[in-house]
Each structure stands twice: as structure tokens, then as C-alpha cells.
C-alpha positions in Angstrom: 33.6 19.6 12.1 32.4 18.1 8.9 34.4 18.9 5.8 32.8 20.3 2.6 30.7 18.0 0.5 32.9 16.8 -2.4 31.7 17.5 -5.9 29.8 14.4 -7.1 31.7 14.1 -10.4 35.0 13.3 -8.6 33.5 10.5 -6.4 31.0 8.9 -8.8 31.3 5.3 -9.7 30.8 3.8 -13.2 27.3 2.6 -12.2 26.3 6.0 -10.8 27.6 7.7 -14.0 25.6 5.2 -16.1 22.4 6.0 -14.1 22.9 9.8 -14.2 23.8 10.0 -17.9 21.0 7.6 -18.9 18.3 9.6 -17.1 19.7 13.0 -18.0 19.8 12.1 -21.7 16.3 10.7 -21.6 14.9 13.9 -20.0 16.7 16.1 -22.5 15.8 14.0 -25.4 12.1 13.9 -24.4 12.1 17.7 -24.1 13.8 18.2 -27.5 11.4 15.9 -29.3 8.3 17.4 -27.7 9.6 20.9 -28.6 10.2 19.8 -32.2 6.7 18.4 -32.4 5.3 21.7 -31.3 3.5 20.3 -28.3 2.3 23.3 -26.2 3.9 22.2 -22.9 6.9 20.0 -23.8 8.2 20.1 -20.2 5.6 17.4 -19.3 7.6 14.9 -21.5 10.7 15.8 -19.6 8.8 15.2 -16.3 7.4 11.9 -17.5 11.0 10.7 -18.4 12.1 11.7 -14.9 9.2 9.8 -13.2 10.1 6.5 -14.9 13.8 6.8 -14.3 14.1 3.6 -12.3 17.5 2.0 -11.7 16.5 -1.4 -13.1 15.0 -2.6 -16.4 12.1 -4.4 -14.8 11.3 -1.3 -12.7 11.2 0.9 -15.8 9.0 -1.5 -17.7 6.5 -2.1 -14.8 6.4 1.6 -13.9 5.9 2.6 -17.5 3.0 0.1 -17.9 1.3 1.6 -14.8 1.9 5.1 -16.1 0.5 4.4 -19.5 -2.6 2.7 -18.2 -3.1 5.5 -15.6 -2.5 8.3 -18.0 -5.0 6.9 -20.5 -7.6 6.3 -17.8 -7.1 9.8 -16.4 -7.3 11.4 -19.8 -10.6 9.6 -20.6 -12.0 10.6 -17.2 -10.9 14.3 -17.8 -12.6 14.3 -21.2 -15.8 12.8 -19.9 -16.1 15.0 -16.8 -15.0 18.3 -18.3 -17.0 17.6 -21.5 -20.2 17.3 -19.6 -19.8 19.7 -16.7 -17.5 22.5 -17.9 -20.4 24.9 -18.2 -21.2 24.6 -14.6 -18.1 25.2 -12.5 -19.5 23.8 -9.2 -20.7 20.6 -10.9 -17.3 20.4 -12.6 -15.5 20.9 -9.3 -17.4 18.2 -7.4 -17.2 15.7 -10.2 -13.4 16.1 -10.4 -13.1 16.0 -6.7 -15.2 12.8 -6.6 -13.1 11.2 -9.3 -9.8 12.0 -7.6 -11.2 10.8 -4.2 -12.2 7.6 -5.9 -8.7 7.1 -7.3 -7.3 7.8 -3.9 -9.5 5.1 -2.4 -8.7 2.7 -5.2 -4.9 3.0 -5.0 -5.1 1.9 -1.4 -6.9 -1.3 -2.4 -4.1 -2.5 -4.6 -0.3 -2.7 -4.7 2.6 -2.0 -7.0 1.6 -1.2 -10.6 -2.1 -1.2 -10.2 -1.9 1.3 -7.3 0.5 3.4 -9.3 -2.0 3.4 -12.3 -4.8 4.7 -10.1 -2.5 7.4 -8.7 -1.8 8.5 -12.3 -5.4 8.3 -13.2 -6.2 10.7 -10.5 -3.6 13.4 -11.0 -3.5 13.0 -14.8 -7.2 14.0 -14.9 -6.3 17.0 -12.7 -3.4 18.0 -15.0 -5.7 17.9 -18.0 -9.0 19.1 -16.7 -8.2 21.9 -14.2 -6.2 24.1 -16.6 -9.1 24.2 -19.1 -11.6 25.9 -16.8 -11.2 29.1 -18.8 -11.6 27.8 -22.3 -14.7 28.6 -24.3 -14.4 26.0 -27.1 -14.8 22.5 -25.8 -12.9 21.2 -28.8 -9.7 22.6 -27.2 -10.2 20.0 -24.4 -9.5 17.2 -26.8 -6.4 18.9 -28.1 -5.1 19.5 -24.6 -5.8 15.9 -23.5 -4.1 14.5 -26.6 -1.1 16.7 -26.1 -0.7 15.7 -22.4 -1.0 12.0 -23.3 1.5 12.4 -26.1 4.0 14.1 -23.8 3.6 11.3 -21.2 4.1 8.6 -23.8 7.1 10.4 -25.3 8.8 10.6 -21.9 8.2 6.9 -21.3 9.6 6.0 -24.7 12.7 8.1 -24.2 13.3 6.5 -20.8 12.8 3.0 -22.2 15.1 3.6 -25.1 17.9 5.0 -22.9 17.5 1.9 -20.6 18.1 -0.3 -23.7 21.2 1.7 -24.7 22.7 2.0 -21.2 21.2 -0.9 -19.3 21.7 -1.2 -15.6 22.1 -4.1 -13.2 19.7 -7.0 -13.9 16.7 -7.2 -11.7 17.1 -11.0 -11.6 20.6 -10.7 -10.3 19.5 -8.3 -7.7 16.6 -10.6 -6.6 18.8 -13.7 -6.4 21.4 -11.8 -4.4 18.7 -10.5 -2.0 17.3 -14.1 -1.7 20.7 -15.5 -0.8 21.4 -12.7 1.7 18.1 -13.2 3.4 18.6 -17.0 3.4 21.9 -16.4 5.3 20.3 -13.8 7.6 17.6 -16.2 8.7 20.3 -18.2 10.4 21.6 -15.1 12.2 18.0 -14.4 13.1 17.5 -17.9 14.5 20.7 -17.5 16.6 19.3 -14.2 18.0 15.8 -15.4 18.7 16.8 -18.7 20.3 18.5 -16.8 23.1 16.8 -17.1 26.5 16.7 -13.3 27.0 13.8 -11.0 25.8 14.9 -7.7 24.5 13.6 -5.0 22.2 16.4 -5.9 19.7 14.7 -9.3 19.2 11.3 -7.6 18.3 13.0 -5.1 16.0 14.9 -7.8 14.3 11.8 -9.9 13.7 10.0 -6.9 12.2 13.0 -6.1 10.0 13.2 -9.7 8.6 9.5 -9.7 7.8 9.7 -6.4 6.1 12.7 -7.4 4.0 11.0 -10.6 2.8 7.9 -8.7 1.8 10.0 -6.1 0.0 11.6 -8.9 -2.1 8.2 -9.5 -3.5 8.5 -6.2 -5.3 11.9 -7.3 -6.6 10.2 -10.5 -7.9 7.7 -8.5 -9.8 10.4 -6.3 -11.4 12.4 -9.4 -12.3 9.2 -10.8 -13.9 9.1 -7.9 -16.3 12.8 -7.7 -16.9 13.5 -11.1 -18.6 11.5 -14.1 -19.8 13.8 -16.4 -17.8 12.4 -15.0 -14.6 8.8 -15.1 -15.9 9.3 -18.9 -16.4 10.7 -19.2 -12.8 8.2 -16.9 -11.3 6.4 -19.8 -9.5 9.7 -20.9 -8.0 10.6 -17.4 -6.8 7.2 -17.0 -5.2 7.7 -20.4 -3.6 11.0 -19.4 -2.1 9.5 -16.3 -0.6 6.8 -18.4 1.0 9.5 -20.7 2.3 11.4 -17.8 3.9 8.2 -16.6 5.6 7.6 -20.1 6.9 11.2 -20.3 8.2 10.5 -17.0 10.1 7.4 -18.6 11.6 9.3 -21.8 12.7 12.0 -19.7 14.3 9.4 -17.8 16.4 7.7 -21.1 17.3 11.0 -22.6 18.5 11.6 -19.5 20.6 8.2 -19.8 22.3 8.9 -23.4 23.2 12.3 -22.6 24.7 10.8 -19.8 26.8 8.2 -22.2 28.2 10.8 -25.0 28.7 13.0 -23.9 31.6 14.4 -27.4 32.2 15.8 -27.9 28.7 19.0 -29.9 28.4 22.1 -27.8 29.2 23.6 -28.8 25.8 20.7 -27.3 23.8 22.3 -24.0 23.2 25.7 -25.5 22.1 23.9 -27.8 19.7 21.9 -25.0 18.2 25.1 -22.9 17.7 26.8 -25.8 16.0 23.8 -26.5 13.8 23.6 -22.8 12.7 27.3 -22.9 11.7 26.8 -26.1 9.7 23.7 -24.9 7.9 25.6 -21.8 6.8 27.9 -24.1 4.7 26.7 -24.9 1.2 27.9 -28.5 1.3 25.9 -29.4 4.4 23.3 -32.2 3.9 20.7 -34.0 6.0 23.2 -36.6 7.2 25.5 -33.9 8.6 22.6 -32.2 10.3 21.4 -35.5 11.8 24.8 -36.1 13.3 24.9 -32.6 14.9 21.4 -32.7 16.5 21.5 -36.5 17.4 22.6 -35.7 21.0 19.5 -33.6 21.5 17.2 -36.5 20.6 14.8 -37.2 23.5 15.3 -40.5 25.3 11.9 -40.5 27.0 8.9 -40.8 24.7 6.7 -39.3 27.5 8.7 -36.0 27.6 6.3 -34.2 25.3 8.1 -30.9 25.7 11.4 -32.4 24.5 9.5 -34.2 21.7 7.8 -31.0 20.5 11.1 -29.1 20.4 12.9 -31.9 18.7 10.3 -32.3 16.0 10.1 -28.6 15.3 13.9 -28.3 15.1 14.1 -31.2 12.6 11.4 -29.5 10.6 13.4 -26.2 10.6 16.5 -28.1 9.3 14.6 -29.8 6.5 12.9 -26.6 5.5 16.2 -24.7 5.5 18.1 -27.3 3.5 15.2 -27.5 1.0 15.3 -23.8 0.5 19.1 -24.0 0.0 18.6 -26.6 -2.8 15.9 -24.6 -4.6 18.1 -21.4 -4.3 20.9 -23.3 -6.0 18.6 -24.6 -8.7 17.1 -21.2 -9.6 20.6 -19.7 -9.7 21.8 -22.3 -12.1 18.7 -22.6 -14.2 18.8 -22.1 -17.9 16.3 -19.8 -19.7 14.3 -23.0 -20.7 14.4 -24.8 -17.4 11.1 -25.6 -15.8 10.3 -27.0 -12.3 7.2 -28.6 -10.9 6.4 -27.1 -7.5 3.5 -27.2 -5.0 1.0 -24.5 -6.0 1.4 -21.3 -4.0 -0.7 -18.2 -4.3 1.0 -14.8 -4.5 1.9 -13.0 -1.3 -1.4 -11.6 0.0 -1.6 -7.9 0.6 -3.7 -6.4 3.5 -5.9 -3.4 2.8 -7.1 -1.1 5.6 -10.5 -0.2 4.2 -11.3 2.3 6.9 -8.1 4.3 6.1 -8.7 4.0 2.4 -12.2 5.5 2.7 -10.9 8.2 5.0 -8.2 9.1 2.4 -10.7 9.3 -0.4 -12.9 11.6 1.7 -9.9 13.7 2.5 -9.0 14.2 -1.1 -12.6 15.1 -2.0 -12.9 17.7 0.8 -9.4 19.2 0.1 -10.1 19.7 -3.6 -13.6 21.0 -2.9 -12.2 23.6 -0.5 -9.5 24.7 -2.9 -11.9 24.8 -5.8 -14.5 26.7 -3.8 -11.9 29.3 -3.0 -10.8 29.5 -6.6 -14.4 29.9 -7.9 -15.4 32.5 -5.4 -12.2 34.6 -5.8 -12.0 34.2 -9.6 -8.3 33.4 -9.2 -6.7 32.8 -12.6 -4.0 30.6 -11.2 -6.3 28.5 -9.1 -5.9 25.6 -11.6 -2.3 25.3 -10.6 -3.3 25.1 -6.9 -5.9 22.5 -7.7 -3.5 20.4 -9.7 -0.8 20.4 -7.0 -3.4 19.7 -4.3 -4.7 16.8 -6.3 -1.2 15.4 -6.8 -0.4 15.8 -3.1 -3.6 14.2 -1.8 -3.3 11.2 -4.2 0.4 10.5 -3.7 0.7 10.9 0.0 -2.5 9.3 1.1 -0.8 6.0 1.3 2.5 7.4 2.7 3.4 6.1 6.2 4.5 9.7 7.1 2.4 12.1 5.0 3.3 15.2 7.0 7.0 14.6 6.6 6.5 14.0 2.8 4.3 17.1 2.4 6.8 19.2 4.3 9.6 18.0 2.1 7.5 18.8 -1.0 6.9 22.4 0.3 10.6 22.8 0.8 11.2 21.5 -2.7 8.7 24.0 -4.2 10.3 26.9 -2.4 13.8 26.0 -3.6 12.4 25.5 -7.2 10.7 28.8 -7.1 14.0 30.6 -6.4 16.0 28.4 -8.8 13.5 28.7 -11.7 13.3 32.5 -11.3 17.1 32.8 -11.8 17.1 30.3 -14.7 14.1 31.6 -16.5 14.6 35.3 -16.2 18.4 35.3 -15.9 19.4 32.7 -18.5 16.5 31.5 -20.7 15.4 35.0 -21.6 18.8 35.5 -23.3 18.7 32.2 -25.2 17.0 31.9 -28.6 17.9 28.2 -29.4 16.9 25.1 -27.5 20.3 23.4 -28.0 22.0 26.2 -26.1 19.7 25.7 -23.2 20.4 21.9 -23.3 24.1 22.6 -22.9 23.2 24.0 -19.5 20.4 21.6 -18.6 22.2 18.3 -19.3 25.2 18.8 -16.9 22.8 20.2 -14.3 20.5 17.1 -14.5 23.5 14.8 -14.4 24.9 16.5 -11.3 21.5 16.4 -9.5 21.2 12.7 -10.4 24.7 12.0 -8.9 23.8 14.0 -5.7 20.6 11.9 -5.4 22.7 8.7 -5.5 25.5 9.9 -3.3 23.4 11.5 -0.6 20.8 8.8 0.4 19.5 10.9 3.3 18.6 13.7 0.9 17.6 11.4 -2.0 13.9 12.3 -1.6 14.6 16.0 -1.9 16.9 15.6 -5.0 14.3 13.3 -6.6 11.5 15.8 -6.2 13.8 18.6 -7.5 14.4 16.6 -10.6 10.8 15.6 -11.2 9.2 19.0 -10.5 11.9 21.2 -12.1 10.4 20.9 -15.6 7.0 22.3 -14.6 8.6 25.2 -12.8 11.0 26.2 -15.6 8.1 25.7 -18.0 9.9 25.3 -21.3 7.2 26.1 -23.8 6.9 26.5 -27.5 6.9 29.5 -28.1 8.6 30.6 -24.8 6.7 32.9 -22.4 8.4 35.3 -20.0 5.6 36.9 -17.9 6.9 37.7 -14.4 3.4 38.2 -13.0 2.1 34.9 -14.3 5.2 33.1 -13.2 4.9 34.4 -9.6 1.2 33.7 -9.5 1.6 30.1 -10.8 4.4 29.3 -8.4 2.5 30.8 -5.5 -0.6 28.8 -6.4 1.5 25.6 -6.5 2.9 26.2 -3.0 -0.6 27.1 -1.7 -2.1 24.0 -3.2 0.4 21.8 -1.3 0.0 23.9 1.8 -3.8 23.4 1.7 -3.3 19.7 1.2 -1.1 19.8 4.3 -3.9 21.5 6.1 -6.4 18.9 4.9 -4.1 16.1 6.3 -3.9 18.1 9.6 -7.7 18.5 10.0 -8.7 15.1 8.6 -5.7 13.3 10.1 -4.8 9.8 9.2 -5.6 7.3 11.9 -3.1 7.1 14.7 -0.8 4.1 14.9 -2.7 2.9 18.0 -6.0 2.9 16.2 -4.4 1.3 13.1 -2.9 -1.4 15.3 -6.3 -2.1 16.9 -8.0 -2.4 13.5 -5.4 -4.7 12.2 -5.4 -6.9 15.3 -9.2 -7.2 15.0 -8.7 -8.2 11.4 -6.1 -10.8 12.5 -8.5 -12.2 15.0 -11.3 -12.4 12.4 -9.0 -14.2 9.9 -7.9 -16.6 12.7 -11.5 -17.4 13.6 -12.0 -18.3 10.0 -9.0 -20.6 10.2 -10.8 -22.5 12.9 -13.8 -23.2 10.7 -14.4 -26.5 8.9 -13.6 -24.9 5.6 -11.4 -21.8 6.0 -11.4 -19.2 3.3 -7.6 -19.0 3.2 -5.2 -22.0 3.3 -2.2 -22.1 5.7 0.2 -20.3 3.4 -2.2 -17.5 2.5 -3.0 -16.9 6.1 0.7 -16.8 6.9 1.2 -14.2 4.1 -1.6 -12.0 5.2 -0.5 -12.1 8.9 3.0 -10.8 7.9 1.5 -8.1 5.8 -0.6 -7.0 8.8 2.6 -6.8 10.8 4.5 -4.9 8.2 1.8 -2.1 8.2 3.4 -0.4 11.2 7.0 -1.2 10.4 7.8 2.6 10.3 5.7 3.6 13.2 7.2 5.4 16.2 4.6 4.0 18.5 6.5 1.1 20.0 3.6 -0.2 22.0 1.3 -0.4 19.0 4.0 -2.2 17.0 4.7 -4.6 19.8 1.1 -5.7 20.3 0.5 -6.1 16.6 3.7 -8.2 16.3 2.7 -10.3 19.3 -0.8 -11.0 18.1 0.4 -11.8 14.6 3.1 -14.3 15.8 0.8 -15.9 18.4 -2.1 -16.4 15.9 0.2 -17.6 13.2 1.9 -20.2 15.5 -1.6 -21.4 16.6 -2.8 -21.6 13.0 0.2 -23.9 12.2 -0.9 -26.2 15.0 -4.5 -26.1 13.9 -3.5 -27.2 10.4 -1.4 -30.0 11.9 -4.3 -31.1 14.0 -6.5 -31.3 10.9 -4.3 -34.1 9.6 -5.9 -36.3 12.3 -9.4 -35.8 10.8 -9.5 -39.3 9.2 -9.0 -41.0 12.5 -11.9 -42.5 14.3 -10.3 -43.5 17.6 -10.6 -41.4 20.9 -7.6 -39.4 20.0 -9.6 -37.6 17.3 -12.1 -36.6 20.0 -9.2 -35.1 22.0 -8.2 -33.2 18.9 -11.8 -31.9 18.5 -11.9 -30.8 22.1 -8.7 -28.8 21.7 -10.1 -27.0 18.7 -13.4 -26.2 20.5 -11.4 -24.8 23.5 -9.5 -22.6 21.1 -12.7 -21.3 19.6 -14.0 -20.4 23.1 -10.8 -18.4 23.8 -10.7 -16.2 20.8 -13.2 -13.7 19.6 -13.0 -10.7 17.2 -13.1 -8.3 20.2 -10.2 -10.0 22.0 -9.3 -12.7 24.5 -11.7 -14.1 27.0 -9.3 -14.1 30.0 -11.2 -16.5 32.2 -11.6 -19.1 29.4 -8.0 -18.5 28.4 -6.8 -19.5 31.9 -9.1 -22.5 31.9 -8.0 -23.5 28.4 -4.3 -23.3 29.2 -4.9 -25.5 32.3 -6.9 -27.9 30.2 -4.2 -28.1 27.6 -1.7 -28.8 30.3 -3.9 -31.5 31.8 -4.4 -33.1 28.3 -0.6 -33.1 27.7 0.1 -34.7 31.0 -2.5 -37.4 30.4 -1.5 -38.2 26.9 2.2 -38.4 27.9 1.4 -41.6 29.9 -0.8 -43.1 27.1 0.3 -46.4 25.7 -0.1 -45.3 22.0 2.9 -43.5 20.4 0.3 -41.4 18.5 -1.0 -40.1 21.8 2.4 -38.9 22.9 2.9 -37.3 19.5 -0.5 -35.5 19.9 0.7 -34.3 23.4 3.7 -32.6 21.8 1.5 -30.8 19.3 -0.9 -29.6 21.9 2.0 -28.3 24.1 3.1 -26.2 21.1 -0.4 -24.7 21.1 -0.1 -24.1 24.9 3.2 -22.3 24.4 1.8 -20.0 21.7 -1.4 -19.1 23.6 0.4 -18.4 26.9 1.8 -15.2 25.4 -1.8 -13.8 25.3 -2.2 -13.9 29.1 -1.1 -10.2 29.1 -3.5 -9.2 26.4 -6.4 -6.8 27.2 -9.7 -8.6 27.8 -12.5 -8.6 25.3 -14.7 -5.6 25.8 -12.1 -3.7 27.8 -12.5 0.1 27.3 -9.0 1.0 28.5 -6.9 -0.8 25.9 -3.2 -1.2 26.3 -2.8 0.7 23.0 -4.5 3.9 24.1 
């Protein structure tokens, strides 16, 4: 039996208290100032302060910038649409539904602050425009839009000011700590993947490592906004993330070679274990590593398998030690230190255009349905249903589990309806001064913030309770206590979310199997471009976009879809590394360059956007093996080196022998 949940005040740490007090004071301060400025709905300022209550400085700044840009864009859209279409309710409805559908599509095209800005542009327009459907004087529209924007800005300013007064942990410190932990974890990952066994734990660990590296890109963006020191080191931080992705690729390449090398020396595993232990020590240098792996050096130059593994293992060691040195440099860098680095583009984000268009269409249809019901029934509280439906469609269109999120929101709204009824008609109706109400509100908010931190499994529920509480309590100036309006508005909000849930159920997001197939086709298309004479993406950009494809299904419950997406991504990525290495032979004019061109042409014959040509694949693998055996007896050292590279390509491609054939109707994912 579990004991009772302890009251959060007695178990809170100093960091949790700082977070709870900072955000609670910001919300109360925003409500107070908005009330004193006679803004008609001051609770929106309180809600805005809650939305930007991020635990780090960079998060608050970046989120605030996105909220400011989105709010201004949404306010302008609301003024233009409502100002020109308010006299025709149907035209107004379809114009607003079109704008929110456009914002839903746009937020899927971008990431981080830009996506957040488009989300705000969508539901800010809904918050401003839908409640004005009953006004007769269009000049009121400007006053309402101005008030909403002022309330949003006020909440942001209060949140930012409290972050300056009670700052939290530095984003840069968090990022550096995460980079060091991931750097150490890559050694553990190498130890796991270089085992001869094949288990689901290996696949899960590989997906987890990829997801964590990509998540650190968000930490890098927050650190960029938190301090100018990290803005100066942004190129280096981006370079380190690329290096960690490359280390992940090299580890998977080493694993493929070990799997296809059954007669590896018996001491291989012991040497790898000793190497991993040595690399974990900060004082390890290239000389120490060379002494450890020296017994593994191939004695026969014609043993191309041994040569390929040896060269890739040495590359892994150099790459890891290089990352260790750069990590030490960025950790010890002064605010004015600058480093010269190879240029690296930012981590590329993959966009599923089909899913984005489907989400935009879903938002348009859902709002059109709710609006049509509101117009035909002349429902006075229909604007509240439209507003919550717009918020739900925009926010959860990019959620990996929209039904779970919408169900949680419905649960939140039911709880807030009961809670706000007690507070509004049991407490607030007896209070005539705002400061008396704040004596109740501040400890309540602080307690809820502590529950949010101390109950991570329920953090989503507590976060939504905090954000939506202001709009349910509806502290207005002057206060309004109309039970019928209160019940109608709360019912409309619940119905708005319920109809959004229905829209997601009818116009369902694509299944994970279909998403996996679309992303695999996109991976093949990108890889075919890598085989061209002048590829669109360079080696690092292709590596980045492959890992973003893989991360799209990181939360999926469809194990088969995740497995095939991961397998295709790893195979094509390993092949692309070999292709770029073969390109280094381009300046040669001897017969070896013709062998290189033959290998690339065979690879083009194997791969198409629709899948693998199984018969050419078997022929290609046999031809690669024949080329390797022939080059192994060649008198030139360069030929034996080329044999090792081609064998790496053979090892990577051999994993696709189980892939469904091109044009196959019964895919392994269905």
C-alpha cells in the first residue's frame, strides 16, 4: 500500500522553491497590474505569465520572443479578418478557419521558436476575433485587440522581471553538463553495440542516444539566448553536436563490420573493453590509445576485413579524443574566447509535408463544424467553444500522442470547472479587494507549482491547471458573477475541446506505419541525391536529416515501424559515409578510379525511391565481394585500401536483404 502523498512544502528543495515563488509572483503581479490598468480581462496577463514560466533564462527569453511575435501576428490577422468579414458570419467563419488552418500547417514546417510563434498567431487570432462576433461597432475590435496584446506583453514582462530577480540554473551549465554526460554515454553505447548479440535493447538504446543528442540542440538554442558567451561559442557547440552524431554513426558502422566478420581475432572484445575504459579517463591521449589497440593491428595487408575494422576503430578513437579536447576547451573558455572551426550547418529538421497538410485541413474542418453549429443555433457562448477548439487543433496537431493530450485537457477542464465554481461563487463573491484574493491565490499557485515539480508523471496535468485556471476563474474589472454565463462558458470550453477530439478521431493523424513508410521513402530520395555528382546536402547535413527522420517515431508504440525506420536510416547513413570516402578518389586516373565508379553505379542500381531491387541487391553484394577478393591480391597498397572501403559498403548493404522489394504491395509495415 502506498502512503499518503506528502505536502509539497515539506519536501521542496531550494531550487523548487525558487521556481515556484518566481512563477507565482509573476502571475500575481501580472494580474494586479492588468487590474490596475483597467484592462477588461486581466486574467489573460496572468495566463501569459504562466505560459512563459520556463525553468531557465534562455527558455524564458526564447519563448517570450516567440510569444511576442506570434501575438502581434495573430492580432494583426484578427483585425484584418474581422474588420473585413464581421458583417457576414459565414465568410468570417471560413476566413478565420482558413487562417488557423494555415498556422497549423506552418507550425509543422518549422521548429522551436518559429513553430511556437505560428501556434500563437493561430490561437491569438481566435482569442481576439471569436469573442467579438456580437459587437455592432467595429471600433471595439481595435480596443479588444489592443487589450489582449497588452495583457500578453504584461505577462511576458512580469515573467522576465521575476527571472532577473530570482534567476535559475544557467542554460549554459545545463548544456555543458548534458554534453559531458552524452560524451560519456557514447562509450557505454559503444560497449553495448559492439556485442555480438542482437537484442531489442540495442535498438532501443540507439534510438534513445539519437533522441537525446537532438534534444540537446534545443538546449543549445536556449543557451544561445541566455548569455553572450554562448552566442560566441554557438558554432563550437553546434560542431560538438555534429561530432556526437558522427560518433553514433561510427559505432553502428563498427557493429555492422563485427556482425559480418565471424573470424575476428579472439582478443578483439578484450581490446575494445580496455579501449573504452581508457577513453573514459580525461588524461588519455593518442599515444595511450595506440598502445592499447596495437595488438589488434592487422599483420596481413590482404585481409581487407581486418583492415576495414582497424581503420574505422582508429577513426573512432581520433574522433572521440577530438571531441574530448573541444569539450574541455568550451568548458574553460572565457567570454571573449573565439575558436576557428570547420563550418557546420545547423542540425537539419525533417518536415512531414503530408502530415502538415492533413493537420491544417483538420483544423479548418473542425472550426468550420463548430462555427456552423454556433451560427445555426445562435449559441451565445459559441465563441468560447470556437476559441478552445482552435487552441486544441493548433497545439496538438504536432503532438506525437494527440488523443492522450486532448483527453488530459478534457480532464483538466472538468477539474477546473468544479474548482472555479467553488472559488468564484464561494470565495470571490465575498471579497471586495483584489489584495485579499491574492492572499489566497499566491499560496495556491506556489503549491501547484511545487506539485508540478515533485510529481513528474502528473506534470502535464498540473501545468495545464496552472495555465487555464485564470480563464476559468475570470478575474475581471469590474467582477461579474453570473451563474448562467459561467456554466454556459465552461460547458462551451469543454465542448470545444471534445469536438476537437472528435475531429482528430475522424480525420485521424497518419498511423505510425504510414509515417514510417513516408519517412523511409524520403530517406531513399535523399540517399539517391547523395549518389549524384553534385548532391544537394553535404555529408554532415545528410547525417543530421537522417537522424531527424529516425527521431520522428521515437515515441511510437509500433515496434515494427520504428525498427524498419531505424534500420533504413542506419544503413543508408553508413553507405553515404562510404560514398563520400570513395569520392576522395575522384582525382585519380588509374584503373582503381574505374573500380570506384563501378561500385557507385552498382549502388545506384540497387536503390530506388520505392525500395530495394532484390535481384540487383544480391548481384551487387556478390560483385562487391568479388571486387574485394580481387583487390586484396593487388600489388598496389591503394587497391587493398579500396577493398577495405568496399567491404564496409558490403556490410552496410547486407542488412537490406530482408527489406521488402520495390513495388511490393504487402509491405512489412502493414
